[in-house]
C-alpha positions as CSV (number, residue, x, y, z in Angstrom):
1,X,0.0,0.0,0.0
2,X,1.2,3.5,-0.9
3,X,2.1,5.7,2.1
4,X,0.2,9.0,2.2
5,X,1.6,11.9,4.3
6,X,-0.3,15.2,4.7
7,X,1.5,18.4,5.4
8,X,-0.8,20.5,7.7
9,X,-0.4,24.0,8.9
10,X,-1.6,24.6,12.4
11,X,-2.0,28.1,13.8
12,X,-2.6,28.4,17.5
13,X,-3.3,31.6,19.3
14,X,-1.1,33.0,22.1
15,X,-3.3,31.3,24.7
16,X,-3.9,27.8,23.2
17,X,-5.7,26.7,26.4
18,X,-8.7,29.0,25.5
19,X,-8.7,28.7,21.7
20,X,-8.6,25.9,19.2
21,X,-5.9,25.9,16.6
22,X,-6.8,26.5,13.0
23,X,-5.7,23.6,10.8
24,X,-5.1,23.8,7.0
25,X,-4.1,21.0,4.6
26,X,-1.1,22.3,2.6
27,X,0.1,19.3,0.6
28,X,0.2,15.5,0.2
29,X,3.4,13.5,0.0
30,X,4.5,9.9,-0.4
31,X,7.2,10.0,2.3
32,X,7.9,11.6,5.6
33,X,11.2,13.0,4.3
34,X,9.5,14.7,1.3
35,X,6.9,16.2,3.7
36,X,9.6,17.4,6.1
37,X,11.6,19.0,3.3
38,X,8.5,20.9,2.1
39,X,7.8,22.0,5.7
40,X,11.4,23.2,6.2
41,X,11.4,25.0,2.9
42,X,8.1,26.9,3.6
43,X,8.2,30.5,4.4
44,X,6.1,32.4,6.9
45,X,4.3,35.6,6.1
46,X,6.3,38.8,6.4
47,X,3.4,40.5,8.2
48,X,3.1,39.3,11.8
49,X,0.0,37.2,12.5
50,X,-2.8,38.7,14.7
51,X,-2.6,38.1,18.5
52,X,1.0,36.6,18.2
53,X,-0.4,33.4,16.7
54,X,2.2,30.7,16.2
55,X,2.2,28.8,12.9
56,X,3.5,25.2,12.9
57,X,3.8,22.7,10.1
58,X,3.0,19.1,11.0
59,X,3.5,15.9,8.8
60,X,0.6,13.4,9.5
61,X,0.5,9.9,8.2
62,X,-2.9,9.1,6.7
63,X,-4.5,5.8,7.6
64,X,-4.7,4.7,4.0
65,X,-4.3,5.9,0.4
66,X,-8.0,6.7,0.1
67,X,-8.2,9.0,3.1
68,X,-9.4,12.6,2.6
69,X,-7.2,15.4,3.9
70,X,-8.5,17.7,6.7
71,X,-10.9,20.4,5.6
72,X,-9.5,23.8,5.2
């Protein structure tokens, strides 16, 4: 079975205990190394995000090749 790895951008507010992070599917890759390379090569916006939000890229292994990525 083909491995499917999703690159997800998670943006959490400064007080993550009181707010849920926003998740956005960024890309789909066939290996962890390809996903990690894409995450490391990504750039952050020049303009600071509101409320000191912290963007984080996460590589997530899908359960199977037919899985749908998270909704944006």
